[in-house]
C-alpha positions as CSV (number, residue, x, y, z in Angstrom):
1,M,-10.2,82.3,-72.0
2,V,-13.9,82.6,-72.8
3,R,-14.5,85.3,-75.4
4,R,-17.3,87.1,-77.2
5,R,-19.3,85.7,-80.0
6,T,-17.9,86.6,-83.4
7,A,-19.9,87.1,-86.6
8,A,-18.2,84.2,-88.3
9,V,-18.2,80.8,-86.6
10,S,-18.4,77.4,-88.2
11,I,-21.7,75.6,-88.3
12,A,-20.1,72.8,-86.3
13,A,-19.0,75.1,-83.5
14,A,-20.5,74.2,-80.1
15,A,-19.5,77.5,-78.6
16,L,-19.8,78.7,-75.0
17,L,-19.2,79.6,-71.5
18,L,-16.8,78.8,-68.7
19,A,-16.5,75.7,-66.7
20,S,-19.2,74.1,-64.6
21,P,-19.3,71.0,-62.5
22,A,-18.9,67.7,-64.3
23,L,-22.0,65.9,-65.3
24,T,-23.1,62.6,-63.9
25,A,-25.4,60.0,-65.3
26,C,-27.4,59.6,-62.1
27,G,-29.4,61.7,-59.8
28,S,-31.5,64.6,-61.0
29,G,-29.5,65.3,-64.2
30,P,-31.1,67.1,-67.2
31,E,-31.7,63.8,-69.0
32,R,-34.1,62.7,-66.2
33,S,-36.2,65.8,-66.3
34,G,-36.6,66.1,-70.1
35,A,-34.2,69.0,-70.3
36,A,-31.5,69.6,-72.8
37,A,-29.7,71.7,-70.2
38,V,-30.2,73.2,-66.8
39,V,-28.8,76.6,-66.2
40,G,-29.2,77.7,-62.6
41,D,-32.9,77.1,-61.9
42,H,-33.9,77.3,-65.5
43,R,-34.5,74.3,-67.7
44,I,-34.0,74.4,-71.4
45,T,-36.3,71.7,-72.6
46,I,-35.5,69.2,-75.3
47,S,-38.6,70.3,-77.2
48,T,-37.4,73.9,-77.1
49,L,-34.0,72.8,-78.5
50,Q,-35.6,70.7,-81.2
51,T,-37.8,73.6,-82.2
52,Q,-34.8,75.9,-82.5
53,V,-32.9,73.4,-84.6
54,G,-35.9,72.8,-86.8
55,D,-36.3,76.6,-87.3
56,L,-32.6,76.8,-88.3
57,R,-32.8,74.0,-90.7
58,S,-36.0,75.5,-92.3
59,A,-34.3,78.8,-92.7
60,A,-31.3,77.2,-94.3
61,K,-33.4,75.8,-97.1
62,S,-33.0,79.2,-98.7
63,D,-29.3,78.5,-99.2
64,P,-28.4,75.0,-100.5
65,Q,-24.7,75.4,-99.4
66,V,-25.7,76.3,-95.9
67,A,-28.3,73.5,-95.8
68,Q,-25.7,71.0,-96.9
69,A,-23.2,72.2,-94.3
70,M,-25.8,71.7,-91.6
71,D,-26.7,68.2,-92.9
72,S,-23.1,67.2,-92.8
73,T,-22.5,67.9,-89.1
74,S,-23.8,66.1,-86.1
75,Q,-22.9,69.0,-83.9
76,L,-25.8,71.3,-84.9
77,P,-27.9,70.6,-81.8
78,S,-24.9,71.2,-79.5
79,H,-24.2,74.5,-81.3
80,V,-27.8,75.7,-80.9
81,L,-27.9,74.5,-77.3
82,S,-24.7,76.4,-76.6
83,S,-26.4,79.6,-77.8
84,L,-29.5,79.0,-75.7
85,V,-27.3,78.4,-72.6
86,Q,-25.4,81.5,-73.4
87,D,-28.5,83.6,-73.5
88,E,-29.3,82.5,-69.9
89,V,-25.9,83.5,-68.8
90,F,-26.2,86.9,-70.4
91,A,-29.6,87.4,-68.8
92,R,-28.3,86.5,-65.3
93,A,-25.2,88.7,-65.6
94,A,-27.3,91.6,-66.7
95,A,-29.7,91.1,-63.8
96,D,-26.9,90.8,-61.3
97,A,-25.4,94.1,-62.6
98,G,-28.7,95.9,-62.8
99,V,-28.4,96.2,-66.5
100,T,-31.6,96.5,-68.6
101,V,-32.0,96.7,-72.4
102,T,-34.9,98.5,-74.1
103,A,-36.5,97.5,-77.4
104,G,-35.3,100.9,-78.8
105,E,-31.7,100.0,-77.9
106,V,-32.1,96.7,-79.8
107,D,-33.5,98.6,-82.8
108,Q,-30.6,101.0,-82.7
109,E,-28.1,98.1,-82.6
110,R,-29.9,96.4,-85.4
111,N,-29.7,99.5,-87.6
112,A,-26.0,99.8,-86.9
113,V,-25.5,96.1,-87.9
114,Y,-27.5,96.5,-91.1
115,Q,-25.3,99.4,-92.1
116,Q,-22.2,97.5,-91.3
117,F,-23.2,94.4,-93.3
118,G,-24.8,96.3,-96.2
119,G,-28.5,95.6,-95.3
120,R,-30.8,93.3,-93.6
121,Q,-30.7,90.5,-96.1
122,Q,-26.9,90.4,-96.1
123,F,-26.7,90.3,-92.3
124,E,-29.3,87.6,-92.0
125,Q,-27.6,85.5,-94.7
126,Q,-24.2,85.9,-93.0
127,M,-25.6,84.9,-89.6
128,L,-27.5,82.0,-91.1
129,G,-24.3,80.7,-92.5
130,Q,-22.9,80.7,-89.0
131,G,-25.8,78.7,-87.6
132,I,-28.0,81.5,-86.3
133,A,-31.6,81.6,-87.6
134,P,-33.3,84.9,-88.4
135,G,-35.7,84.3,-85.5
136,R,-32.8,84.4,-83.0
137,L,-31.1,87.6,-84.3
138,D,-32.9,89.9,-81.9
139,T,-31.6,87.9,-79.0
140,V,-28.1,88.0,-80.4
141,L,-28.3,91.7,-80.8
142,R,-29.7,92.1,-77.2
143,D,-26.8,90.1,-75.9
144,Q,-24.5,92.4,-77.7
145,V,-26.0,95.4,-76.1
146,V,-25.8,93.7,-72.7
147,F,-22.1,93.0,-73.3
148,A,-21.5,96.7,-73.9
149,K,-23.5,97.8,-70.9
150,L,-21.7,95.4,-68.7
151,A,-18.4,96.9,-69.8
152,T,-19.8,100.3,-68.9
153,A,-21.0,99.0,-65.5
154,L,-17.5,97.7,-64.9
155,G,-16.0,101.1,-65.5
156,Y,-14.8,100.6,-69.1
157,Q,-15.7,102.3,-72.4
158,P,-17.2,99.7,-74.7
159,G,-14.6,98.6,-77.2
160,S,-11.7,100.0,-75.2
161,D,-8.6,98.1,-74.1
162,G,-9.5,95.8,-71.2
163,A,-13.2,96.0,-71.7
164,E,-13.7,92.6,-73.3
165,A,-11.5,90.8,-70.8
166,A,-13.3,92.4,-67.9
167,V,-16.7,91.4,-69.2
168,D,-15.5,87.9,-70.1
169,K,-14.3,87.6,-66.5
170,A,-17.7,88.7,-65.2
171,L,-19.5,86.3,-67.5
172,D,-17.2,83.5,-66.5
173,K,-18.1,84.1,-62.8
174,T,-21.8,84.1,-63.7
175,A,-21.5,80.9,-65.6
176,G,-19.7,79.2,-62.8
177,G,-22.3,80.2,-60.3
178,L,-25.1,78.9,-62.5
179,H,-23.7,75.4,-62.5
180,V,-24.6,74.6,-66.2
181,R,-25.5,71.0,-66.7
182,I,-25.9,69.5,-70.2
183,N,-27.9,66.4,-71.1
184,P,-25.3,63.8,-72.2
185,R,-27.2,63.1,-75.4
186,Y,-25.9,66.5,-76.6
187,G,-22.4,66.1,-75.3
188,T,-20.4,66.8,-72.2
189,W,-19.2,70.0,-70.7
190,N,-15.5,70.5,-71.5
191,A,-14.0,72.7,-68.8
192,K,-10.7,73.2,-70.7
193,T,-12.2,74.5,-73.9
194,A,-15.4,75.9,-72.3
195,S,-17.6,74.2,-74.8
196,V,-20.2,71.5,-75.3
197,G,-18.8,68.6,-77.3
198,P,-15.4,68.2,-79.0
199,D,-15.2,71.6,-80.7
200,K,-12.6,74.1,-79.4
201,Q,-14.2,77.4,-80.4
202,P,-14.7,80.2,-77.8
203,W,-18.2,81.2,-76.9
204,L,-19.6,83.8,-79.2
205,V,-21.2,87.2,-79.4
206,T,-21.6,89.1,-82.6
207,K,-18.8,91.6,-82.8
208,T,-20.4,94.7,-84.4
209,Q,-20.5,98.3,-83.7
210,V,-22.4,98.9,-80.5
211,A,-24.7,101.8,-81.3
212,A,-26.9,101.3,-78.2
213,A,-24.2,101.8,-75.5
214,G,-21.4,104.2,-74.8
215,D,-20.3,106.3,-77.7
216,G,-21.3,103.6,-80.3
217,S,-17.8,102.4,-80.8
218,G,-17.0,98.8,-81.0
219,A,-15.0,96.1,-82.7
220,A,-15.9,95.3,-86.3
221,A,-16.9,91.8,-87.2
222,T,-14.1,89.3,-87.4
223,G,-14.0,85.8,-88.6
224,I,-12.8,82.5,-87.1
225,A,-11.3,80.1,-89.6
């Protein structure tokens, strides 16, 4: 099953979404249009991916251990691409459900996360170690709020029994309808593991207290070994 993003995922994880049609090397595939991936009618360009990977590597220079981990894996572009595709799925799922997120709700979620992790620096360092650059954290937090609001829209209290499975199912349906296609240079789409490349991690959303939706309850951050 496709699951939420957790706060601790290995740098090498190429996490994400549910199955989409198999890629082919011919026709109008992403590689022929300069795209790293195509999600519905949206192209994630190779230049966008390269910029995001570069930003992550630059941020990692502040922690030699993290930088070394990134240098030792060939899966970093796939990991970042997975996150970018995931953002598109969240955006479409939110639009389909009529869910919107305000800047104030993202701020509220950010404050809850800082409190949980012991401050901004601790949170940023934790997420950097999981392959998420500081510049992407607002998007991660926005996705988290969307997740909670989708649960509410589906008739569940965020964090309650059944809420996560219900939202996962909705996101699975959205992903399938978007027909995600990945440029072969970054890997292939593995329908069984719902990932780009050989890794077998579920797709990811930060599990933090959701202060911006419902009663603010939610799952605490958990790690994946």
